[in-house]
VOGU-3710 file (C-alpha; in Angstrom, 3 decimals, decimal comma):
1> mkrlyfmrhg> -4,003/-18,612/0,251  -1,139/-19,748/-1,971  0,339/-16,436/-3,110  0,155/-12,877/-1,822  1,408/-9,996/-3,925  1,666/-6,473/-2,556  1,962/-3,242/-4,464  2,215/0,308/-3,259  0,173/2,723/-5,398  1,761/4,640/-8,267
11> etemnvqniw> 3,495/7,977/-7,803  1,232/10,799/-6,569  1,303/14,576/-6,624  2,145/14,649/-2,900  4,948/12,093/-3,399  6,539/14,410/-5,946  6,239/17,361/-3,557  7,610/15,333/-0,590  4,456/15,946/1,440  3,043/13,646/4,108
21> sgttetplts> -0,204/12,339/2,617  -1,334/9,530/4,939  -5,117/9,413/4,665  -5,261/12,662/2,666  -6,441/12,171/-0,923  -3,818/12,917/-3,572  -4,078/12,076/-7,276  -1,726/9,879/-9,247  0,671/11,693/-11,556  0,884/10,699/-15,218
31> kgreqakkag> 4,082/8,861/-14,257  2,118/7,050/-11,511  -0,463/5,904/-14,049  2,282/4,646/-16,363  3,935/2,848/-13,431  0,636/1,095/-12,687  0,168/0,026/-16,310  3,728/-1,309/-16,431  3,163/-3,229/-13,188  -0,059/-4,618/-14,680
41> kkaktfgidy> 1,842/-5,943/-17,691  4,249/-7,681/-15,304  1,338/-9,079/-13,256  -0,228/-10,801/-16,297  1,793/-13,921/-15,478  0,750/-14,061/-11,791  -2,711/-15,556/-12,287  -4,319/-12,949/-10,006  -7,781/-14,120/-8,987  -8,523/-11,494/-6,310
51> ivssplsrah> -7,607/-7,815/-5,996  -8,104/-5,865/-2,791  -7,359/-2,167/-2,558  -7,271/0,609/-0,042  -10,299/2,849/-0,598  -8,046/5,897/-1,052  -8,212/7,012/-4,687  -4,480/6,680/-5,401  -4,522/2,982/-4,505  -7,912/2,259/-6,042
61> etakliakei> -6,998/3,929/-9,349  -3,729/1,973/-9,381  -5,687/-1,253/-8,802  -8,075/-0,425/-11,652  -5,188/0,235/-14,057  -3,602/-3,096/-13,140  -6,952/-4,870/-13,464  -7,372/-3,504/-16,973  -3,916/-4,778/-17,983  -4,541/-8,291/-16,657
71> gypadkihtn> -8,156/-8,586/-17,792  -9,601/-8,552/-14,266  -13,066/-6,934/-13,967  -12,719/-3,503/-12,317  -16,069/-3,951/-10,582  -14,671/-7,034/-8,814  -11,898/-5,049/-7,055  -12,646/-5,233/-3,349  -11,915/-2,104/-1,296  -11,256/-2,564/2,390
81> slfierhfge> -10,496/0,177/4,911  -8,093/-2,118/6,780  -5,650/-1,437/3,924  -5,780/2,373/4,150  -2,541/4,272/4,782  -1,475/5,193/8,289  -2,964/8,495/9,434  -0,147/10,933/10,200  -2,156/13,416/12,242  -1,059/17,025/12,325
91> iegtvwdfdt> 1,863/16,501/9,925  -0,378/15,440/7,022  -0,048/18,024/4,276  3,381/19,200/5,453  6,778/18,584/3,856  8,318/15,394/5,175  11,765/14,993/6,610  13,500/11,608/6,691  14,447/12,182/10,314  10,908/12,829/11,555
101> dldgiidiet> 10,291/11,007/14,819  6,652/9,995/14,637  6,286/9,478/18,383  4,291/12,270/19,949  2,661/13,629/16,776  -0,834/14,865/17,622  -3,675/12,677/16,292  -1,336/10,173/14,604  -2,361/6,545/14,225  0,156/5,022/16,585
111> fnetlersrl> 2,818/2,535/15,628  1,028/-0,194/17,605  -2,381/0,672/16,126  -0,948/0,354/12,614  0,639/-2,980/13,478  -2,637/-4,274/14,923  -4,632/-3,132/11,897  -2,150/-4,831/9,576  -2,418/-8,035/11,636  -6,195/-7,921/11,208
121> alqwlhglda> -5,767/-7,320/7,467  -3,523/-10,371/7,165  -6,030/-12,438/9,093  -8,756/-11,253/6,696  -6,566/-12,167/3,681  -6,006/-15,679/5,042  -9,778/-16,162/5,162  -10,245/-15,462/1,449  -11,052/-18,247/-0,949  -8,463/-17,146/-3,513
131> qnilvvshgs> -5,137/-18,518/-4,691  -3,344/-15,439/-6,063  -4,174/-12,218/-4,238  -2,954/-8,743/-5,145  -3,106/-6,071/-2,428  -2,786/-2,472/-3,647  -2,126/-0,204/-0,715  0,426/2,224/0,742  4,021/2,389/1,938  3,744/2,642/5,713
141> fgralrhhil> 0,837/0,220/5,910  2,650/-2,157/3,564  5,733/-2,186/5,786  3,535/-3,034/8,782  1,803/-5,838/6,866  5,116/-7,199/5,574  6,429/-7,245/9,160  3,876/-9,950/10,013  4,863/-12,079/7,017  8,626/-11,715/6,572
151> edypytnrrs> 10,793/-11,750/9,692  13,720/-10,018/7,963  11,678/-6,811/7,565  10,930/-5,159/10,896  8,395/-2,350/10,964  9,998/0,716/12,475  8,584/4,032/13,555  11,181/6,103/11,678  10,685/7,612/8,218  14,455/7,356/7,719
161> dqinrihnaq> 14,241/3,550/7,559  15,080/3,397/3,847  16,159/-0,251/3,938  12,543/-1,304/4,457  11,040/1,203/2,014  8,458/0,037/-0,517  8,724/2,027/-3,725  5,788/3,268/-5,779  4,281/0,665/-8,132  6,686/-2,044/-7,019
171> ierwl> 5,029/-5,474/-6,850  6,451/-7,840/-4,255  5,491/-11,432/-3,548  5,355/-12,084/0,191  3,722/-15,530/0,354
//
């Protein structure tokens, strides 16, 4: 694998309402769709030859909008559950607070489980026969994945970690 690009999905209804979405389905807003199209225009120069997406609709729709912009066949977008967002247990669907301590939340995918899943996802990516891969996924999962690639970005268990935040529809090159 020569290049790995990562993008968090476009803005969603639950993002706008400051609600924990995790594995809960939430649609893109019109702004989120525009963000995805704009990111697709930027990605035209990347030579993307493989797109993998979380199966959650917000990420998959974002991937399809990018694919359309770069001329990549939508039916060739690979969905993989390894790239799904972290499950936030009982706080999904509630208003988030930057100071939420995620330790001890009932039914949450633990910090270590998310890190292990992201390690497996990276291992899977390394096994692909592709040169320029675009991953369209989610914020918390993306931070965990990035942790395995870039040493300067630790994955923390605090929502208040704004330094490491991945913004909606922001494409980053990690490899």
